[in-house]
C-alpha positions as a Markdown table, in Angstrom:
| # | Residue | x | y | z |
|---|---|---|---|---|
| 1 | Met | 0.0 | 0.0 | 0.0 |
| 2 | Ser | 1.4 | 3.4 | -1.0 |
| 3 | Lys | 1.3 | 6.4 | 1.3 |
| 4 | Arg | -0.7 | 9.3 | 0.0 |
| 5 | Thr | 1.4 | 12.4 | -0.7 |
| 6 | Gly | 0.3 | 16.0 | -0.8 |
| 7 | Pro | 0.5 | 19.2 | 1.2 |
| 8 | Thr | 1.1 | 19.1 | 5.0 |
| 9 | Asn | 1.1 | 22.9 | 5.5 |
| 10 | Pro | -2.2 | 23.7 | 7.3 |
| 11 | Leu | -2.5 | 27.1 | 5.5 |
| 12 | Leu | -2.1 | 25.4 | 2.1 |
| 13 | Lys | -4.7 | 22.7 | 3.0 |
| 14 | Ser | -7.2 | 25.4 | 4.1 |
| 15 | Ala | -6.6 | 27.3 | 0.8 |
| 16 | Ile | -7.1 | 24.2 | -1.3 |
| 17 | Glu | -10.3 | 23.3 | 0.5 |
| 18 | Ser | -11.6 | 26.9 | 0.0 |
| 19 | Met | -10.8 | 26.8 | -3.7 |
| 20 | Arg | -12.5 | 23.4 | -4.1 |
| 21 | Met | -15.6 | 24.8 | -2.5 |
| 22 | Arg | -15.5 | 27.7 | -4.9 |
| 23 | Gly | -14.8 | 25.3 | -7.8 |
| 24 | Ser | -17.9 | 23.3 | -6.9 |
| 25 | Lys | -20.0 | 26.5 | -7.5 |
| 26 | Gly | -19.1 | 26.4 | -11.2 |
| 27 | Val | -15.7 | 28.3 | -11.1 |
| 28 | Lys | -13.5 | 25.8 | -12.8 |
| 29 | Ile | -10.2 | 27.8 | -12.6 |
| 30 | Trp | -10.1 | 27.5 | -8.7 |
| 31 | Glu | -10.8 | 23.8 | -8.9 |
| 32 | Asp | -7.8 | 23.5 | -11.4 |
| 33 | Val | -5.6 | 25.5 | -9.1 |
| 34 | Ala | -6.6 | 23.4 | -6.1 |
| 35 | Arg | -5.9 | 20.2 | -7.9 |
| 36 | Lys | -2.4 | 21.4 | -8.9 |
| 37 | Leu | -1.6 | 22.6 | -5.4 |
| 38 | Ser | -2.7 | 19.2 | -4.0 |
| 39 | Lys | 0.2 | 17.5 | -5.7 |
| 40 | Ser | 3.3 | 16.5 | -3.8 |
| 41 | Thr | 6.0 | 19.2 | -3.4 |
| 42 | Arg | 8.2 | 17.6 | -6.1 |
| 43 | Ser | 5.3 | 17.6 | -8.6 |
| 44 | Arg | 4.2 | 21.2 | -7.9 |
| 45 | Val | 4.6 | 23.9 | -10.5 |
| 46 | Glu | 7.7 | 26.2 | -10.6 |
| 47 | Val | 7.8 | 29.1 | -13.0 |
| 48 | Asn | 10.6 | 31.6 | -13.5 |
| 49 | Val | 9.8 | 35.3 | -14.0 |
| 50 | Ala | 11.4 | 35.1 | -17.5 |
| 51 | Glu | 8.8 | 32.5 | -18.4 |
| 52 | Ile | 6.0 | 34.8 | -17.2 |
| 53 | Asn | 7.6 | 37.6 | -19.3 |
| 54 | Arg | 7.6 | 35.4 | -22.4 |
| 55 | Asn | 4.1 | 34.1 | -22.1 |
| 56 | Ser | 2.1 | 37.1 | -20.9 |
| 57 | Lys | 0.9 | 40.5 | -22.1 |
| 58 | Asp | 0.9 | 43.8 | -20.3 |
| 59 | Gly | -2.1 | 44.1 | -17.9 |
| 60 | Glu | -2.8 | 40.3 | -17.6 |
| 61 | Thr | -3.4 | 38.5 | -14.4 |
| 62 | Ile | -1.4 | 35.3 | -14.1 |
| 63 | Val | -2.0 | 32.4 | -11.6 |
| 64 | Val | 0.9 | 30.1 | -10.8 |
| 65 | Pro | -0.3 | 27.1 | -8.7 |
| 66 | Gly | 3.1 | 26.7 | -7.0 |
| 67 | Val | 6.3 | 28.8 | -6.8 |
| 68 | Val | 7.5 | 31.8 | -8.8 |
| 69 | Leu | 11.3 | 31.7 | -9.1 |
| 70 | Ser | 13.4 | 34.8 | -9.7 |
| 71 | Ala | 15.5 | 33.5 | -12.6 |
| 72 | Gly | 15.5 | 35.9 | -15.6 |
| 73 | Ser | 13.9 | 39.3 | -15.9 |
| 74 | Ile | 10.5 | 40.7 | -16.5 |
| 75 | Glu | 9.6 | 43.9 | -18.3 |
| 76 | Lys | 5.8 | 43.5 | -18.5 |
| 77 | Lys | 3.3 | 45.0 | -16.0 |
| 78 | Val | 1.4 | 41.9 | -14.9 |
| 79 | Ser | -0.3 | 40.8 | -11.7 |
| 80 | Val | 1.0 | 37.4 | -10.6 |
| 81 | Ala | -0.7 | 35.3 | -8.0 |
| 82 | Ala | 1.1 | 32.3 | -6.6 |
| 83 | Trp | 1.3 | 30.1 | -3.5 |
| 84 | Arg | 4.9 | 31.4 | -2.9 |
| 85 | Phe | 7.5 | 33.7 | -4.4 |
| 86 | Ser | 11.2 | 32.8 | -3.9 |
| 87 | Gly | 14.2 | 35.0 | -3.8 |
| 88 | Thr | 13.7 | 38.3 | -5.4 |
| 89 | Ala | 10.8 | 37.3 | -7.7 |
| 90 | Asp | 8.2 | 39.5 | -6.0 |
| 91 | Lys | 10.7 | 42.4 | -6.1 |
| 92 | Lys | 11.4 | 41.9 | -9.9 |
| 93 | Ile | 7.6 | 41.9 | -10.6 |
| 94 | Ala | 7.0 | 45.0 | -8.5 |
| 95 | Asp | 10.0 | 46.8 | -10.2 |
| 96 | Ala | 8.4 | 46.1 | -13.6 |
| 97 | Gly | 5.2 | 47.8 | -12.4 |
| 98 | Gly | 3.3 | 44.6 | -11.7 |
| 99 | Arg | 1.9 | 43.0 | -8.5 |
| 100 | Ala | 2.9 | 39.9 | -6.7 |
| 101 | Ile | 0.0 | 38.6 | -4.6 |
| 102 | Thr | -1.1 | 35.3 | -3.0 |
| 103 | Ile | -3.7 | 33.1 | -4.7 |
| 104 | Asp | -6.0 | 33.7 | -1.8 |
| 105 | Glu | -5.8 | 37.4 | -2.3 |
| 106 | Leu | -6.6 | 37.0 | -6.0 |
| 107 | Arg | -9.5 | 34.7 | -5.2 |
| 108 | Lys | -11.0 | 37.3 | -2.8 |
| 109 | Glu | -10.5 | 40.1 | -5.4 |
| 110 | Asn | -11.8 | 38.0 | -8.3 |
| 111 | Pro | -14.0 | 35.2 | -7.0 |
| 112 | Lys | -15.3 | 34.2 | -10.5 |
| 113 | Gly | -11.7 | 34.0 | -11.8 |
| 114 | Thr | -12.5 | 36.1 | -14.9 |
| 115 | Asn | -9.7 | 37.2 | -17.2 |
| 116 | Val | -7.1 | 35.1 | -15.3 |
| 117 | Lys | -4.5 | 33.1 | -17.1 |
| 118 | Leu | -3.3 | 29.8 | -15.5 |
| 119 | Met | 0.4 | 29.2 | -16.0 |
| 120 | Val | 1.8 | 25.7 | -15.4 |
């Protein structure tokens, strides 16, 4: 019998449960984010700011269901929501005129998840 893996952080577990409840009300993006955050740490998404810069447009809202890493540079003014930002990733995003926020903050600001791009 294999042991189930997944998050052990109580804050992350609470956020996942909250997103699943929101997903059950017809908001698919929060269900997708919850499913991706439920994976084991090794399987969770990691995105560099350079990748966000390549795959986004000015003014977009990006959700990263995992960690945003600080490798590379970003010149676009985007809002990035993630579970966690490492190193100087949040500073690079802010210096480019964007916002670095938690997924919970975005979910409260935009409960229906409209005009949000999921980056995995």
